[in-house]
C-alpha positions in Angstrom: 113.2 -5.6 -1.7 114.5 -6.1 1.8 111.8 -6.6 4.4 111.1 -8.5 7.5 109.9 -12.1 7.2 109.7 -13.8 10.6 109.0 -10.9 13.0 106.2 -9.2 11.1 102.7 -8.2 12.3 99.6 -8.8 10.1 99.3 -5.0 9.7 102.9 -4.6 8.6 102.6 -7.6 6.2 99.6 -5.9 4.6 101.4 -2.6 4.3 104.4 -4.3 2.6 102.1 -6.3 0.4 100.3 -3.1 -0.7 103.6 -1.4 -1.4 104.8 -4.4 -3.6 101.5 -4.4 -5.4 101.8 -0.7 -6.2 105.3 -1.1 -7.6 104.3 -4.2 -9.7 101.2 -2.4 -11.0 103.6 0.4 -12.1 105.5 -2.1 -14.2 108.4 -2.8 -11.8 109.7 -6.3 -11.2 109.7 -6.8 -7.4 111.6 -9.5 -5.5 109.9 -9.9 -2.1 111.7 -12.4 0.1 108.6 -13.4 2.0 106.9 -14.3 -1.2 109.8 -15.1 -3.6 112.5 -16.9 -1.6 111.9 -20.6 -1.8 114.2 -21.3 1.1 112.0 -19.5 3.8 110.4 -22.7 5.0 113.3 -25.2 4.5 116.5 -23.4 5.5 116.9 -23.9 9.2 120.3 -22.1 9.3 119.6 -19.0 7.1 122.5 -19.1 4.7 120.4 -20.3 1.7 118.0 -17.5 2.4 120.7 -14.9 2.5 122.4 -16.3 -0.7 119.1 -16.4 -2.6 118.4 -12.8 -1.6 121.9 -11.8 -2.5 121.4 -13.3 -6.0 118.2 -11.3 -6.4 119.9 -8.1 -5.3 122.7 -8.6 -7.8 120.1 -8.3 -10.5 118.5 -5.2 -9.1 119.4 -1.5 -9.8 117.8 -0.2 -6.6 116.9 -1.9 -3.3 113.8 -0.9 -1.5 114.2 -1.4 2.3 111.3 -1.8 4.7 112.7 -1.0 8.1 111.7 -3.1 11.1 114.2 -3.0 14.1 113.3 -6.5 15.1 114.2 -8.0 11.7 117.8 -9.3 12.1 117.7 -11.0 8.7 117.0 -7.7 7.0 120.2 -6.3 8.4 122.2 -9.3 6.9 120.5 -8.4 3.5 121.4 -4.7 4.0 125.0 -5.6 4.5 124.9 -7.5 1.2 123.3 -4.5 -0.6 126.0 -2.2 0.8 128.8 -4.5 -0.4 127.1 -4.6 -3.9 127.0 -0.8 -3.8 123.3 -0.7 -4.5 121.2 2.4 -4.1 118.8 2.1 -1.2 115.3 3.5 -0.9 114.0 3.5 2.7 110.4 2.8 2.1 109.0 3.6 5.6 111.4 6.5 6.2 109.0 8.2 8.6 109.5 5.6 11.4 113.4 5.7 11.3 115.0 8.2 13.6 118.6 9.3 13.7 120.5 8.2 16.8 123.3 9.9 18.5 125.6 6.9 18.2 126.5 4.6 15.4 123.5 2.5 14.3 121.8 0.8 11.4 119.2 3.6 11.5 121.9 6.1 10.8 123.3 3.9 8.0 119.9 3.5 6.4 119.2 7.3 6.6 122.6 8.0 5.0 122.1 5.5 2.2 118.5 6.7 1.6 119.8 10.3 1.4 122.5 9.3 -1.1 119.8 7.6 -3.3 117.4 10.6 -3.0 120.2 12.9 -4.2 121.0 10.8 -7.2 
């Protein structure tokens, strides 16, 4: 899963936590960076976090993406997922709006649509 870590409200945290719990109760193995990346508290640069998340994505068939415009780390992870040619499910699709110009929102909507069509 790709989701915000630093710029996350208590409400958003709870919503993501509930989503993860539902998926795990359904028998899916979920990697949640906020919970599962051991470098969150020790990596002052961010590269170890990205590399650990990349490793988890390599072992995943589908990446679930929780959109938060303020989460710049999520977009680094999204770029990794794109390079790995992973299918992307946009979890909170209802808050993402298409923009008239090039944007991460448009990329996410496109990738989500590709996965939904699969």
